[in-house]
C-alpha positions in Angstrom: -62.0 11.4 -31.9 -59.2 13.9 -32.2 -57.2 14.7 -29.1 -55.8 18.1 -28.3 -52.8 18.8 -30.5 -50.6 19.5 -27.5 -50.9 15.8 -26.5 -49.3 14.7 -29.8 -46.0 16.5 -29.1 -45.2 14.0 -26.4 -46.5 10.9 -28.2 -44.3 8.2 -29.5 -43.3 8.3 -33.2 -44.5 5.1 -34.9 -43.0 6.0 -38.3 -40.4 8.7 -38.7 -39.6 10.7 -41.9 -37.2 8.0 -43.2 -39.8 5.2 -42.7 -42.5 7.4 -44.4 -40.1 7.9 -47.4 -39.8 4.1 -47.7 -43.5 4.0 -48.3 -44.2 7.2 -50.2 -42.5 8.4 -53.4 -42.7 12.0 -52.3 -39.6 13.9 -51.4 -38.7 17.4 -50.4 -40.2 19.9 -51.0 -43.4 17.9 -51.6 -43.3 15.4 -48.7 -45.9 17.0 -46.3 -45.9 14.6 -43.4 -43.1 14.5 -40.8 -44.1 11.6 -38.7 -46.8 9.1 -37.9 -47.9 8.9 -34.2 -50.8 6.5 -34.3 -51.6 3.6 -36.6 -54.3 1.0 -36.6 -53.7 -1.1 -39.8 -56.6 -0.9 -42.3 -58.5 1.4 -40.0 -56.9 4.8 -39.1 -53.7 6.7 -38.9 -52.5 10.0 -37.4 -49.6 12.0 -38.8 -47.9 15.3 -37.8 -46.7 18.1 -39.9 -44.7 20.9 -38.3 -45.2 24.0 -40.5 -42.0 26.0 -40.7 -41.4 29.5 -42.2 -38.7 27.7 -44.3 -41.4 25.9 -46.4 -40.8 26.9 -50.0 -44.4 27.8 -50.7 -44.3 30.6 -48.2 -42.0 32.6 -50.4 -44.8 33.4 -52.8 -48.0 32.6 -50.7 -48.1 35.3 -49.5 -45.0 37.6 -49.0 -45.5 39.4 -45.8 -48.5 37.3 -44.7 -47.5 33.6 -45.2 -50.4 31.1 -45.5 -50.1 27.4 -46.4 -52.2 26.8 -49.5 -55.3 24.8 -48.8 -54.6 22.3 -51.6 -51.3 21.4 -49.8 -53.2 20.9 -46.5 -55.5 18.4 -48.4 -52.4 16.9 -50.0 -50.9 16.4 -46.5 -54.0 14.5 -45.5 -53.9 12.4 -48.7 -50.2 11.5 -48.0 -51.1 10.3 -44.5 -53.9 8.2 -46.1 -51.4 6.8 -48.7 -49.2 5.6 -45.8 -52.2 3.8 -44.4 -53.0 2.2 -47.7 -49.4 1.4 -48.9 -48.5 -0.4 -45.7 -50.9 -3.2 -46.7 -49.6 -3.7 -50.2 -46.8 -6.2 -50.6 -45.6 -5.1 -54.1 -46.0 -1.4 -53.3 -42.7 -0.5 -55.0 -44.4 -1.4 -58.3 -47.5 0.6 -57.5 -48.4 4.3 -57.9 -51.0 5.8 -55.5 -52.9 8.7 -56.9 -55.3 11.1 -55.1 -58.5 10.7 -57.2 -61.1 13.0 -55.7 -62.4 15.0 -52.9 -66.0 15.1 -51.8 -65.9 18.2 -49.6 -63.4 20.3 -47.7 -63.7 23.3 -45.5 -61.0 25.8 -44.5 -62.0 27.9 -41.5 -58.7 29.4 -40.5 -55.4 29.7 -42.3 -52.4 27.5 -41.6 -49.4 29.7 -40.8 -45.7 29.2 -39.9 -45.4 27.7 -36.4 -48.6 25.6 -36.6 -48.6 21.9 -35.8 -50.9 20.0 -38.1 -52.4 16.8 -36.7 -53.6 14.8 -39.6 -56.1 12.0 -38.9 -57.3 9.7 -41.6 -59.9 6.9 -41.2 -60.4 4.2 -43.8 -64.0 4.1 -45.0 -63.4 1.5 -47.8 -60.3 -0.6 -48.3 -60.1 -2.4 -51.7 -57.2 -3.8 -53.7 -57.3 -0.9 -56.1 -59.5 1.9 -54.7 -59.5 3.2 -51.2 -62.0 5.7 -49.7 -61.0 7.6 -46.6 -62.1 10.5 -44.4 -59.5 12.9 -43.2 -59.6 15.5 -40.4 -57.0 18.1 -39.7 -56.5 19.6 -36.2 -54.2 22.5 -36.2 -52.6 24.0 -33.1 -52.2 27.7 -33.9 -49.6 29.4 -31.7 -49.9 33.2 -31.5 -47.2 35.0 -29.7 -49.2 38.3 -29.6 -52.3 36.8 -28.1 -50.4 34.2 -26.0 -53.0 31.5 -26.4 -53.5 28.3 -28.4 -56.5 27.9 -30.7 -57.7 24.6 -32.1 -59.6 24.2 -35.3 -60.5 21.4 -37.6 -60.7 20.8 -41.3 -62.0 17.6 -42.9 -62.3 15.9 -46.3 -63.5 12.7 -47.7 -61.6 11.5 -50.7 -60.3 8.6 -52.6 -57.0 7.0 -53.5 -56.4 4.8 -56.6 -53.6 2.3 -56.6 -52.3 1.3 -60.0 -49.2 0.2 -61.9 
């Protein structure tokens, strides 16, 4: 069960950006998870992404009305899932984790600068080469005009393939 995003701002960091980069091959501008705040090995993981106006994709998507592309939201969930999977692999430096598919995804509200994305991934199947996971995104949308916080979710079920 997801907790309100406001609770995550005060939670302890389990893995910081440096530790995440030791597990994932992604680097700026394509590293889309800032920190891991919950981790139950082989079961579930929760990551945080602070969405800043300085993200390079906002320059062209869309000028004057910046929105994080939905495919990058799904990629952020996949990266959190890859952290969960790669922590369990001893020779992970010789492996490449690929996002292999998505069963369904729904985008109900746009992700905009200032949002805090809470990315929760639960393992459905853990294998030596193929993983199946379910991801949920909870976004805290801050609106200065309306002075309220709105919570919404997105979810996906997808797979990761680990190969040489």
